[in-house]
C-alpha positions as CSV (number, residue, x, y, z in Angstrom):
1,M,-216.8,-138.8,-167.4
2,G,-219.3,-139.9,-164.8
3,F,-220.3,-138.5,-161.4
4,V,-217.8,-138.4,-158.6
5,M,-219.4,-138.3,-155.2
6,G,-218.2,-135.6,-152.9
7,T,-219.0,-134.6,-149.3
8,S,-221.4,-131.6,-149.6
9,L,-224.9,-131.4,-148.2
10,L,-226.2,-131.8,-151.7
11,E,-224.2,-135.0,-152.4
12,D,-225.2,-136.3,-149.0
13,L,-228.9,-135.9,-150.0
14,I,-228.3,-137.6,-153.3
15,H,-226.8,-140.6,-151.5
16,K,-229.7,-140.8,-149.0
17,A,-232.1,-140.6,-151.9
18,G,-230.6,-143.7,-153.4
19,G,-228.5,-142.0,-156.0
20,C,-231.0,-139.5,-157.4
21,A,-232.9,-136.8,-155.6
22,V,-236.2,-135.1,-156.6
23,I,-236.5,-131.4,-157.2
24,D,-239.9,-129.7,-157.0
25,G,-242.0,-128.6,-160.0
26,G,-243.5,-125.6,-161.7
27,F,-244.1,-122.9,-159.0
28,A,-245.9,-120.3,-161.0
29,T,-248.1,-123.1,-162.5
30,Q,-249.2,-124.2,-159.1
31,L,-249.8,-120.7,-157.9
32,E,-252.1,-120.1,-160.9
33,S,-253.9,-123.3,-160.2
34,H,-254.9,-121.7,-156.9
35,G,-256.2,-118.6,-158.6
36,A,-253.1,-116.4,-158.3
37,S,-252.8,-113.7,-161.1
38,I,-249.1,-113.4,-161.9
39,N,-249.1,-112.0,-165.4
40,D,-246.5,-109.4,-164.2
41,P,-242.8,-108.8,-164.7
42,L,-242.2,-110.1,-161.2
43,W,-244.1,-113.3,-162.1
44,S,-244.3,-115.8,-159.2
45,A,-242.4,-113.3,-157.0
46,L,-245.5,-111.1,-157.0
47,C,-247.0,-113.5,-154.5
48,L,-244.1,-112.7,-152.1
49,I,-245.9,-109.3,-151.8
50,K,-249.5,-110.3,-152.3
51,D,-249.9,-113.8,-150.8
52,P,-247.0,-115.2,-148.9
53,D,-249.3,-117.8,-147.3
54,L,-250.0,-119.3,-150.7
55,V,-246.3,-119.4,-151.5
56,K,-245.8,-121.6,-148.3
57,Q,-248.8,-123.7,-149.2
58,V,-247.4,-124.5,-152.7
59,H,-244.0,-125.5,-151.1
60,L,-245.9,-127.9,-148.8
61,E,-247.8,-129.4,-151.7
62,Y,-244.5,-130.2,-153.4
63,L,-243.0,-131.7,-150.3
64,E,-246.1,-133.9,-149.8
65,A,-245.7,-135.0,-153.4
66,G,-242.2,-136.3,-152.6
67,A,-239.8,-133.4,-153.5
68,D,-236.4,-133.7,-151.8
69,I,-235.5,-130.1,-152.7
70,L,-237.6,-127.0,-152.6
71,V,-236.7,-124.1,-155.0
72,T,-237.6,-120.7,-153.6
73,S,-240.0,-118.3,-155.4
74,S,-237.1,-115.8,-156.1
75,Y,-236.5,-116.8,-159.8
76,Q,-237.8,-113.4,-161.0
77,A,-237.3,-111.6,-157.7
78,T,-234.6,-109.0,-158.3
79,I,-233.7,-105.7,-156.6
80,P,-234.0,-103.7,-159.8
81,G,-237.4,-105.4,-160.4
82,F,-238.7,-104.4,-157.0
83,L,-237.3,-100.9,-157.3
84,S,-239.2,-100.5,-160.6
85,R,-242.4,-101.3,-158.7
86,G,-241.8,-98.4,-156.3
87,L,-240.4,-100.5,-153.4
88,S,-237.4,-99.3,-151.4
89,L,-234.1,-101.1,-151.4
90,E,-234.8,-102.4,-147.9
91,E,-238.2,-103.7,-148.9
92,G,-236.8,-105.5,-152.0
93,E,-234.1,-107.1,-149.9
94,S,-236.7,-108.1,-147.3
95,L,-238.8,-109.8,-150.0
96,L,-235.8,-111.8,-151.2
97,K,-235.2,-113.0,-147.7
98,R,-238.9,-113.8,-147.3
99,S,-238.6,-116.2,-150.3
100,V,-236.1,-118.3,-148.4
101,K,-237.9,-117.9,-145.0
102,L,-241.2,-119.2,-146.5
103,A,-239.5,-122.3,-148.0
104,V,-237.6,-123.0,-144.8
105,E,-240.7,-122.7,-142.7
106,A,-242.6,-125.0,-145.1
107,R,-239.7,-127.5,-144.9
108,N,-239.6,-127.4,-141.1
109,K,-243.3,-127.7,-140.7
110,F,-243.3,-130.7,-143.1
111,W,-240.4,-132.4,-141.4
112,D,-241.8,-131.8,-137.9
113,T,-244.8,-133.8,-139.1
114,V,-243.2,-136.7,-141.0
115,G,-239.6,-136.8,-139.9
116,S,-240.3,-138.7,-136.7
117,V,-242.7,-141.2,-138.2
118,P,-241.2,-144.7,-138.2
119,G,-240.6,-146.0,-141.7
120,N,-241.5,-142.8,-143.5
121,S,-240.2,-142.7,-147.1
122,Y,-239.0,-139.0,-147.1
123,N,-235.6,-137.5,-146.8
124,R,-235.2,-134.2,-144.9
125,P,-235.7,-131.7,-147.7
126,L,-233.2,-129.0,-148.7
127,V,-234.0,-125.4,-149.7
128,A,-232.4,-124.1,-152.9
129,A,-232.5,-120.3,-153.3
130,S,-233.4,-119.6,-157.0
131,I,-231.4,-117.1,-158.9
132,G,-232.9,-116.5,-162.3
133,S,-230.9,-115.3,-165.3
134,Y,-230.6,-111.6,-166.3
135,G,-233.1,-112.5,-169.1
136,A,-235.7,-113.6,-166.6
137,Y,-235.5,-110.1,-165.0
138,L,-235.9,-108.5,-168.5
139,A,-239.0,-110.6,-169.0
140,D,-238.6,-110.5,-172.8
141,G,-237.8,-114.1,-173.4
142,S,-234.0,-113.5,-173.7
143,E,-233.3,-116.3,-171.2
144,Y,-234.1,-118.5,-174.1
145,S,-231.8,-116.7,-176.6
146,G,-228.9,-115.3,-174.6
147,C,-229.1,-112.2,-176.7
148,Y,-228.6,-109.5,-174.1
149,G,-227.0,-106.9,-176.4
150,A,-223.5,-105.5,-176.8
151,K,-223.8,-103.3,-173.7
152,V,-224.2,-106.3,-171.4
153,N,-220.7,-107.5,-170.4
154,L,-219.3,-109.6,-167.6
155,D,-219.1,-106.8,-165.1
156,K,-222.7,-105.7,-165.8
157,L,-223.9,-109.3,-165.2
158,K,-221.9,-109.6,-162.0
159,D,-223.2,-106.2,-160.7
160,F,-226.8,-107.4,-161.5
161,H,-226.5,-110.6,-159.6
162,R,-224.2,-109.7,-156.7
163,R,-226.5,-108.1,-154.2
164,R,-229.3,-110.6,-154.7
165,L,-226.8,-113.4,-154.2
166,Q,-225.5,-111.8,-151.0
167,V,-229.0,-111.3,-149.6
168,L,-230.2,-114.8,-150.5
169,V,-227.2,-116.4,-148.9
170,E,-227.7,-114.3,-145.7
171,A,-231.2,-115.6,-145.5
172,G,-229.9,-119.1,-144.9
173,P,-230.8,-121.5,-147.7
174,D,-229.1,-124.9,-148.0
175,L,-228.3,-124.5,-151.7
176,L,-228.2,-122.0,-154.5
177,A,-229.8,-122.7,-157.9
178,F,-228.8,-120.5,-160.8
179,E,-231.6,-121.2,-163.4
180,T,-232.1,-120.8,-167.2
181,I,-228.7,-119.4,-167.8
182,P,-228.6,-118.9,-171.6
183,N,-225.0,-118.3,-172.4
184,K,-221.3,-118.8,-171.3
185,L,-220.9,-115.2,-170.3
186,E,-223.6,-115.3,-167.6
187,A,-222.4,-118.7,-166.4
188,Q,-218.9,-117.1,-166.0
189,A,-220.4,-114.2,-164.1
190,C,-222.1,-116.7,-161.7
191,V,-219.0,-118.7,-161.1
192,E,-216.8,-115.6,-160.5
193,L,-219.4,-114.3,-158.0
194,L,-219.4,-117.6,-156.1
195,E,-215.6,-117.3,-155.9
196,E,-215.4,-113.6,-155.1
197,E,-218.1,-113.8,-152.4
198,N,-216.5,-117.0,-151.1
199,I,-219.9,-118.8,-151.0
200,Q,-219.8,-121.8,-148.7
201,I,-223.1,-123.6,-149.6
202,P,-223.5,-125.9,-152.5
203,S,-224.8,-124.6,-155.8
204,W,-225.9,-125.7,-159.2
205,I,-226.0,-123.9,-162.5
206,C,-228.6,-124.9,-165.1
207,F,-228.7,-123.8,-168.7
208,S,-231.6,-123.3,-171.0
209,S,-231.5,-125.0,-174.4
210,V,-233.8,-124.5,-177.4
211,D,-232.3,-127.0,-179.8
212,G,-231.4,-129.9,-177.5
213,E,-227.8,-129.6,-178.5
214,N,-226.4,-126.3,-177.3
215,A,-227.0,-123.6,-174.8
216,S,-229.8,-121.2,-175.9
217,S,-227.1,-118.8,-177.2
218,G,-225.9,-121.4,-179.6
219,E,-222.6,-121.9,-177.7
220,S,-221.7,-125.5,-177.2
221,F,-222.1,-127.1,-173.8
222,K,-218.4,-128.0,-173.9
223,E,-217.5,-124.3,-174.1
224,C,-219.8,-123.6,-171.2
225,F,-218.8,-126.5,-169.0
226,D,-215.0,-126.2,-169.3
227,M,-215.1,-123.2,-167.0
228,L,-217.7,-124.7,-164.6
229,N,-215.7,-127.9,-164.2
230,K,-212.8,-126.0,-162.8
231,S,-214.8,-124.4,-160.0
232,E,-215.1,-126.1,-156.6
233,K,-218.0,-123.8,-155.8
234,V,-220.3,-125.5,-158.4
235,N,-221.5,-128.9,-157.3
236,A,-224.0,-129.7,-160.1
237,I,-224.6,-128.6,-163.7
238,G,-227.5,-129.2,-165.9
239,I,-230.6,-128.1,-167.8
240,N,-233.9,-126.6,-166.8
241,C,-237.0,-125.4,-168.6
242,A,-236.1,-127.3,-171.8
243,P,-238.6,-129.6,-173.5
244,P,-238.6,-133.1,-171.9
245,H,-237.9,-134.8,-175.2
246,F,-234.5,-133.2,-175.3
247,I,-233.4,-134.5,-171.9
248,E,-232.3,-138.1,-172.7
249,S,-229.8,-137.0,-175.3
250,L,-228.7,-134.1,-173.2
251,V,-228.0,-136.2,-170.1
252,C,-225.8,-138.5,-172.3
253,K,-224.0,-135.4,-173.7
254,L,-223.5,-133.8,-170.3
255,N,-222.2,-137.0,-168.7
256,E,-219.3,-136.9,-171.2
257,L,-218.5,-133.3,-170.3
258,T,-218.5,-133.3,-166.5
259,T,-217.9,-135.3,-163.3
260,K,-220.2,-133.0,-161.4
261,A,-223.7,-134.1,-160.6
262,I,-226.1,-133.7,-163.5
263,V,-229.4,-131.9,-162.7
264,V,-232.4,-131.9,-165.1
265,Y,-235.8,-130.4,-164.6
266,P,-237.6,-129.9,-167.9
267,N,-240.9,-128.1,-168.6
268,S,-243.9,-130.0,-169.8
269,G,-243.0,-129.5,-173.5
270,E,-245.3,-126.6,-174.0
271,I,-243.5,-123.5,-175.6
272,W,-243.4,-120.1,-173.9
273,D,-243.8,-117.1,-176.2
274,G,-241.8,-114.5,-174.2
275,R,-243.0,-111.6,-176.2
276,A,-246.7,-112.5,-176.3
277,K,-246.5,-113.7,-172.7
278,K,-248.4,-116.9,-173.3
279,W,-247.9,-120.7,-173.7
280,L,-248.2,-122.0,-177.2
281,P,-250.1,-125.2,-177.9
282,S,-247.6,-128.1,-178.5
283,K,-247.1,-131.7,-177.8
284,C,-246.3,-132.2,-174.1
285,F,-245.4,-134.9,-171.6
286,G,-248.1,-136.2,-169.3
287,D,-247.3,-137.4,-165.8
288,D,-247.1,-141.0,-167.0
289,K,-244.3,-140.1,-169.4
290,F,-242.4,-138.2,-166.8
291,E,-242.7,-141.3,-164.6
292,F,-241.2,-143.5,-167.4
293,F,-238.5,-141.1,-168.6
294,A,-237.4,-140.1,-165.1
295,R,-236.1,-143.7,-164.6
296,R,-234.3,-143.5,-167.9
297,W,-232.7,-140.1,-167.1
298,R,-231.6,-141.5,-163.7
299,D,-230.2,-144.7,-165.3
300,L,-228.2,-142.6,-167.8
301,G,-226.6,-140.6,-165.0
302,A,-228.9,-137.8,-163.8
303,K,-228.5,-137.2,-160.1
304,L,-231.2,-134.5,-159.6
305,I,-234.5,-134.7,-161.4
306,G,-237.6,-132.5,-161.2
307,G,-240.0,-130.3,-163.2
308,C,-240.1,-126.7,-164.4
309,C,-242.9,-124.7,-166.0
310,R,-246.3,-126.3,-166.4
311,T,-245.4,-129.3,-164.2
312,T,-247.4,-129.8,-161.0
313,P,-247.2,-131.8,-157.7
314,A,-248.8,-134.7,-159.6
315,T,-245.8,-134.7,-161.9
316,I,-243.4,-134.7,-159.0
317,R,-245.3,-137.4,-157.3
318,A,-245.0,-139.6,-160.4
319,I,-241.2,-138.8,-160.6
320,S,-240.7,-139.5,-156.9
321,M,-242.6,-142.8,-157.0
322,A,-240.6,-143.9,-160.0
323,L,-237.2,-143.0,-158.6
324,K,-237.9,-144.5,-155.2
325,E,-239.1,-147.9,-156.5
326,R,-235.6,-149.2,-156.8
327,S,-233.8,-147.2,-154.1
């Protein structure tokens, strides 16, 4: 089908970036590199409570590496998750807003420093509020299977996501990023919420994939995309936290299924065992491979490229340098 340029803030950034913008990389990975202990159901969102300054520092490290888009630390930050830790509803909502505030503050500090420098190679970065899947909240690996059980229907998923969506939008991000969506049902819930809440900022919806062919549930991407293509509230569609060796063929497949911008931000290739809560040894991409393949993914039609789990600012620097060579 091929990408059709629109007029949203996101598409404007893609144009300014030379046709392909850079998303940041693994947030939890970088927190851990600074000594943060986040082996917790809240995962990286734990630092919203314990070390917000570190959250802002990591955002700045990705901006300095060349990221055009910061994704907030709210992936696993949910109101039910905060309530289960003994926090009040008000405290949980305040932490969600903090995730956006910290990213915006980091962006503004960075742009105040580099934005007025003549000849700087940066674009004014955007902040995308991360909305992780229901499976991410369960913290049982089901974001990579889509097996939520018979009791989880469309209404339950909409109820789960609704208030978090409202709070994050109220906090003032530039974009929304629905991440590691494993099945058609949850994608439908996200789209219907965007419509029902009349969300006015751009959004993307990214699926997980464990076989490089289909969504993690086994449903075909054609099934999943038909619904998303009809929504004017969804500006980009893609894949995140899948192994990087899947991405080339997936970009080709997705390009046939949508005219929306294609977004890809794979993990390093290491495999997460959701039950054992650890990374399994496996063949992974180094930063040099990301540099090489980012060009290929762009040339095949990807408009937003970054990294997910186990990627670092060095990865994003390699991607950014590769993509900005020609632009």
